[in-house]
C-alpha atoms as one frame of an Amber mdcrd trajectory, in Angstrom:
protein
 -60.756 -29.642  -9.792 -59.896 -26.358  -8.080 -56.778 -25.936  -6.016 -58.480
 -25.998  -2.601 -60.325 -29.223  -3.487 -57.018 -30.794  -4.493 -55.350 -29.672
  -1.284 -58.255 -30.976   0.795 -57.792 -34.397  -0.808 -54.082 -34.295  -0.104
 -54.722 -33.469   3.553 -57.238 -36.268   3.969 -55.105 -38.831   2.197 -51.751
 -38.031   3.760 -52.749 -36.714   7.168 -50.536 -33.651   6.703 -49.823 -31.322
   3.816 -46.389 -30.367   2.505 -47.078 -26.648   2.140 -43.882 -25.449   3.697
 -45.290 -27.225   6.744 -41.946 -27.629   8.476 -42.452 -24.336  10.289 -45.821
 -25.247  11.780 -44.473 -28.739  12.478 -41.612 -27.274  14.461 -44.045 -25.112
  16.395 -46.885 -27.487  17.060 -46.097 -31.021  15.948 -48.330 -31.206  12.854
 -49.246 -29.106   9.856 -51.835 -27.775   9.356 -54.186 -28.081  12.346 -56.793
 -30.832  12.089 -60.108 -31.422  13.916 -59.905 -33.414  17.117 -60.970 -33.619
  20.718 -60.263 -30.421  22.600 -58.449 -30.450  25.959 -61.567 -29.259  27.831
 -63.999 -31.842  26.522 -67.345 -31.469  24.772 -69.549 -28.395  25.005 -72.519
 -28.656  27.335 -75.971 -27.233  26.666 -76.570 -23.464  26.718 -76.394 -21.765
  30.111 -78.689 -18.936  31.236 -76.786 -16.539  28.957 -77.119 -18.810  25.916
 -73.439 -19.800  26.038 -72.320 -23.402  25.571 -69.155 -24.166  27.537 -67.125
 -27.189  28.645 -67.701 -28.596  32.124 -66.295 -26.390  34.874 -66.648 -23.105
  32.963 -69.214 -20.364  33.584 -70.239 -17.178  31.777 -71.625 -13.814  32.794
 -72.716 -10.729  30.873 -70.612  -7.693  31.809 -72.091  -5.105  29.422 -74.870
  -4.583  26.891 -74.956  -1.994  24.119 -77.076   1.044  24.965 -77.325   0.166
  28.664 -75.503   1.539  31.676 -72.640  -0.667  32.798 -73.335  -2.035  36.295
 -72.668   0.518  39.053 -71.651   3.191  36.539 -73.221   5.968  34.469 -71.448
   4.844  31.307 -73.570   3.641  28.382 -71.878   0.692  26.691 -71.214   1.315
  23.008 -72.873  -0.304  20.017 -71.230  -2.898  17.757 -68.495  -3.981  20.201
 -65.497  -5.358  18.333 -61.762  -5.832  18.957 -60.508  -5.793  22.528 -57.612
  -6.396  24.904 -56.866  -6.521  28.627 -54.384  -4.448  30.627 -53.169  -4.828
  34.238 -54.544  -2.294  36.732 -53.189  -2.707  40.260 -54.784  -5.824  41.714
 -57.335  -5.788  38.865 -57.421  -5.207  35.137 -59.047  -3.239  32.336 -60.802
  -4.614  29.258 -61.011  -2.215  26.295 -63.491  -2.700  23.446 -63.802  -0.993
  20.081 -67.075   0.287  18.636 -67.490  -0.589  14.952 -70.117   2.079  14.345
 -69.672   4.498  11.424 -68.763   8.102  12.311 -69.569   7.652  16.011 -67.174
   4.794  16.713 -64.463   4.742  19.335 -63.331   2.721  22.356 -64.762   2.100
  25.825 -63.104   0.513  28.847 -64.320  -1.692  31.694 -62.304  -1.542  34.926
 -62.355  -4.661  37.136 -61.326  -5.176  40.755 -59.152  -8.123  41.701 -62.190
 -10.217  42.598 -63.819  -9.544  39.214 -66.268  -6.846  40.325 -66.796  -4.027
  37.836 -65.542  -0.828  39.426 -65.705   1.588  36.509 -66.478   2.176  32.839
 -65.547   5.092  30.584 -64.738   6.172  27.035 -61.132   6.504  25.825 -61.881
   7.409  22.177 -64.920   8.831  20.387 -66.065  10.233  17.065 -63.990   7.903
  14.909 -65.099   5.630  12.092 -65.775   1.866  12.155 -63.200   0.918  14.785
 -62.767  -2.782  14.145 -59.839  -4.628  15.694 -56.508  -3.343  16.976 -53.761
  -4.400  19.336 -52.034  -3.716  22.634 -48.549  -2.202  22.797 -45.774  -3.185
  25.224 -45.932   0.325  26.709 -49.554  -0.087  27.769 -51.602   1.604  25.045
 -54.375   0.265  22.817 -54.164   0.709  19.038 -57.698   1.080  17.680 -57.935
   0.577  13.915 -60.483   2.132  11.551 -61.809  -0.368   9.020 -62.620   2.121
   6.261 -60.741   3.170   3.118 -58.071   5.687   4.148 -58.656   4.687   7.782
 -56.196   5.431  10.537 -54.699   3.814  13.614 -55.569   5.641  16.845 -53.375
   5.205  19.912 -55.425   5.328  23.105 -54.823   5.175  26.857 -56.756   2.312
  28.518 -56.393   4.026  31.882 -58.100   7.204  30.691 -55.287   9.517  31.760
 -54.149  10.719  28.327 -56.025  11.718  25.202 -56.024   9.586  22.059 -54.035
  10.458  18.967 -54.005   9.415  15.311 -50.891   7.687  13.963 -50.984   8.409
  10.200 -47.394   7.227   9.702 -48.745   3.693  10.186 -50.564   4.010   6.853
 -53.958   5.136   5.625 -55.873   2.044   4.530 -58.674  -0.283   5.616 -57.075
  -1.295   8.888 -58.087  -4.373  10.825 -55.692  -5.575  13.537 -52.286  -4.721
  14.977 -49.760  -6.894  16.828 -46.600  -5.624  18.505 -43.310  -7.505  18.083
 -41.042  -6.228  20.884 -38.165  -8.427  19.728 -37.804  -6.642  16.391 -39.500
  -3.460  17.651 -42.138  -3.404  14.930 -45.947  -3.419  14.718 -47.638  -5.799
  12.259 -50.866  -4.601  10.621 -53.547  -6.510   8.702 -55.760  -5.047   5.969
 -59.388  -6.038   5.473 -59.571  -6.060   1.681 -60.063  -8.966  -0.683 -56.587
  -8.190  -2.006 -55.231  -6.730   1.211 -51.653  -6.901   2.427 -49.714  -7.545
   5.601 -47.677  -4.584   6.810 -44.851  -3.969   9.258 -44.371  -0.554  10.860
 -40.942   0.289  12.285 -41.102   3.447  14.428 -38.136   5.775  14.459 -38.193
   5.427  18.252 -39.648   2.350  19.903 -42.570   3.493  22.001 -43.344   6.492
  19.766 -45.547   5.712  16.762 -45.702   9.226  15.365 -43.033   8.549  12.729
 -41.364   5.576  11.124 -41.256   3.294   8.063 -44.144   1.215   6.711 -43.147
  -1.990   4.887 -45.298  -4.500   3.048 -44.743  -8.262   3.006 -43.583  -9.439
  -0.409 -43.681 -12.918  -1.895 -45.034 -14.596  -5.033 -48.595 -15.889  -4.917
 -47.251 -19.406  -5.451 -46.033 -21.310  -3.574 -48.513 -20.468  -0.845 -45.908
 -20.729   1.905 -42.192 -20.154   2.168 -39.639 -17.345   2.512 -40.830 -13.730
   2.319 -39.247 -10.292   2.227 -40.336  -6.786   3.221 -40.201  -3.654   1.092
 -41.025  -0.040   1.985 -44.363   1.446   0.970 -43.294   4.667  -0.800 -46.329
   6.765   0.160 -48.185   5.376   3.219 -50.699   8.237   3.148 -51.549   8.136
  -0.563 -55.262   7.384  -0.669 -55.426   7.538  -4.486 -52.834   4.829  -5.106
 -53.610   2.800  -1.975 -50.885   1.208   0.109 -51.591  -2.270  -1.269 -51.003
  -1.130  -4.866 -47.677   0.677  -4.540 -45.268  -2.284  -4.414 -45.558  -4.709
  -7.317 -44.075  -7.614  -5.367 -46.531  -7.289  -2.462 -48.258 -10.495  -1.391
 -52.045 -10.147  -1.297 -54.292 -11.874   1.242 -58.022 -12.534   1.069 -59.430
 -10.324   3.813 -56.940  -9.796   6.644 -58.465 -10.051  10.126 -57.013 -10.774
  13.574 -53.343 -10.745  14.598 -51.486 -12.140  17.614 -47.732 -12.164  18.311
 -45.883 -14.455  20.693 -42.387 -15.940  20.986 -41.050 -14.780  17.639 -44.128
 -15.661  15.602 -47.050 -13.677  14.248 -50.383 -15.452  13.887 -52.939 -13.746
  11.652 -56.197 -14.718   9.990 -57.831 -14.216   6.596 -61.591 -14.540   6.324
 -61.912 -14.994   2.550 -60.171 -18.373   2.622 -60.719 -19.260   6.314 -57.044
 -19.497   7.132 -54.857 -18.947  10.141 -51.327 -18.054   9.057 -48.092 -18.142
  11.036 -45.114 -15.949  10.191 -41.757 -16.881  11.718 -40.211 -13.445  12.103
 -36.690 -14.693  12.810 -36.586 -17.031   9.802 -38.657 -14.786   7.514 -40.933
 -17.701   6.558 -44.710 -17.777   6.081 -46.780 -20.911   6.736 -50.390 -22.069
   7.223 -51.501 -23.087  10.710 -55.127 -23.835   9.772 -57.182 -23.900   6.583
 -60.757 -25.165   6.513 -60.084 -26.472   3.011 -57.344 -28.740   4.335 -59.498
 -30.859   6.631 -61.860 -33.684   5.695 -64.936 -32.296   3.950 -67.736 -31.370
   6.313 -65.637 -31.631   9.482 -64.207 -28.117   9.782 -65.010 -26.845  13.284
 -63.674 -23.357  12.551 -65.201 -21.228   9.784 -65.570 -17.484   9.353 -62.184
 -16.910  11.003 -61.809 -13.471  12.551 -60.222 -12.157  15.762 -57.467 -14.224
  17.358 -55.752 -14.262  20.724 -53.623 -16.700  22.695 -52.515 -17.915  26.087
 -48.926 -18.346  27.371 -49.099 -22.130  26.959 -49.363 -21.719  23.168 -53.098
 -22.311  22.769 -54.741 -20.032  20.197 -58.367 -18.892  20.470 -60.031 -17.880
  17.198 -63.433 -16.148  17.030 -65.924 -16.756  14.256 -67.614 -14.059  12.195
 -70.805 -16.009  11.657 -69.914 -19.656  11.237 -71.365 -21.505  14.238 -70.843
 -18.460  16.524 -67.987 -20.236  18.222 -64.601 -19.487  19.637 -62.404 -22.363
  18.547 -59.182 -23.509  20.131 -56.040 -24.479  18.211 -53.734 -26.343  20.551
 -49.954 -26.468  20.438 -50.183 -29.985  19.010 -52.224 -28.653  16.058 -55.667
 -29.845  17.084 -58.610 -27.530  16.408 -61.835 -27.853  18.406 -64.723 -25.679
  19.622 -64.167 -24.039  23.010 -67.482 -22.187  23.340 -70.598 -21.378  21.339
 -73.112 -18.554  21.682 -76.645 -19.685  20.812 -79.567 -17.565  19.621 -77.267
 -14.943  18.057 -77.422 -16.300  14.523 -77.108 -12.919  12.771 -74.158 -11.775
  14.839 -70.405 -12.393  15.049 -68.022 -13.039  17.910 -65.500 -10.261  18.479
 -62.810  -9.041  20.822 -61.523 -12.215  22.549 -58.939 -11.304  25.186 -57.660
 -12.833  28.409 -57.234 -11.049  31.712 -53.547 -10.600  32.625 -53.604 -13.716
  34.822 -55.124 -15.760  31.985 -58.083 -16.872  34.108 -60.872 -14.875  32.463
 -61.797 -14.636  28.790 -63.695 -11.605  27.469 -65.506 -11.380  24.122 -68.627
  -9.890  22.553 -71.521 -10.872  20.359 -71.458  -7.781  18.185 -75.145  -7.668
  17.226 -76.747  -9.830  19.877 -79.943 -11.787  19.387 -81.684  -9.161  17.246
 -78.910  -8.731  14.648 -78.625  -5.027  15.485 -75.387  -3.119  16.180 -77.272
  -1.566  19.109 -77.854  -4.986  20.685 -74.270  -6.082  21.327 -73.465  -8.200
  24.386 -70.077  -8.435  26.101 -69.325 -11.639  28.041 -66.819 -12.966  30.538
 -65.931 -16.658  30.841 -64.133 -18.128  33.850 -62.993 -21.652  34.520 -60.069
 -24.065  34.694 -57.973 -22.749  31.804 -54.908 -24.929  31.549 -51.402 -23.573
  32.073 -49.499 -26.336  30.277 -49.990 -27.500  26.711
């Protein structure tokens, strides 16, 4: 019997799993998250856009790859990926990466307060496989290149300032970034089968041009528990690789999305379909969700990828493949589908992000219905998102 099969049996038999679960218990009331009824009810049939949503929610398409964005002369990019929203007067801006090789970058959609699109433009171009990223507290978007020796690019969502590379944040196969303003660090995931979790401490908060790159260190077993951080000696050494320079580094199976809130970092790993939670104050790592720790055949969330959250503590996790769903993990550790895109079976869901008021959710189907990076579709969902957990 392999370890995941054993753990699955433990979860089914006991209801919870003692994998350092006290952290997740203190956060959400149970550990790890288990399938259950979501707070918005069952998904209805597909709407005109092929999106299944709970009652009261509606979708619209706001951009399609290779087509002009409504009322603009901007062609929306191919392979839309990671994204985030930024306030803009009475409206907001949604930025979206392009995961195309060599001609990647970032585009932005500008919305008026009533939701009308009032502009679209590029804020980064000519980069390589821009996958996920993260917003900074000072209003920039970190766009991460998912290639060996890739870089983090800091961009201006408002289009006023040019983009710049931030090599001090390490040269590796970047995935996502999440800012921790409490400790004044940026967490970084790495999309490798033996990737690491990193923490960048800038010399000056708000200036990412220089600083120290650390790697999370812990033994492979036990899976959860206390961790430490150690400096990566040569963050730009492409021969050695950042993940190979510190012997004590903890390796993760395909780092993906990252989201920070209230002293905790939530990040995902696609190789083992896990959502992790790192308590930054306590220095403890735990598992929030693992598809191997739910009753066999009942896992609603597979192919875990990008992750975002709302102020009430709800987490929204996009699937790379799976059932083409965005699943919800509630603060009481229940996991359930929130939406599903139908007819896009060869695609993946990317870039989930909420408008600043939390009332609109943006995301993309990266390859659309034809499984082509030039057929991406970017959606908006509105409805009665709850404010309280």
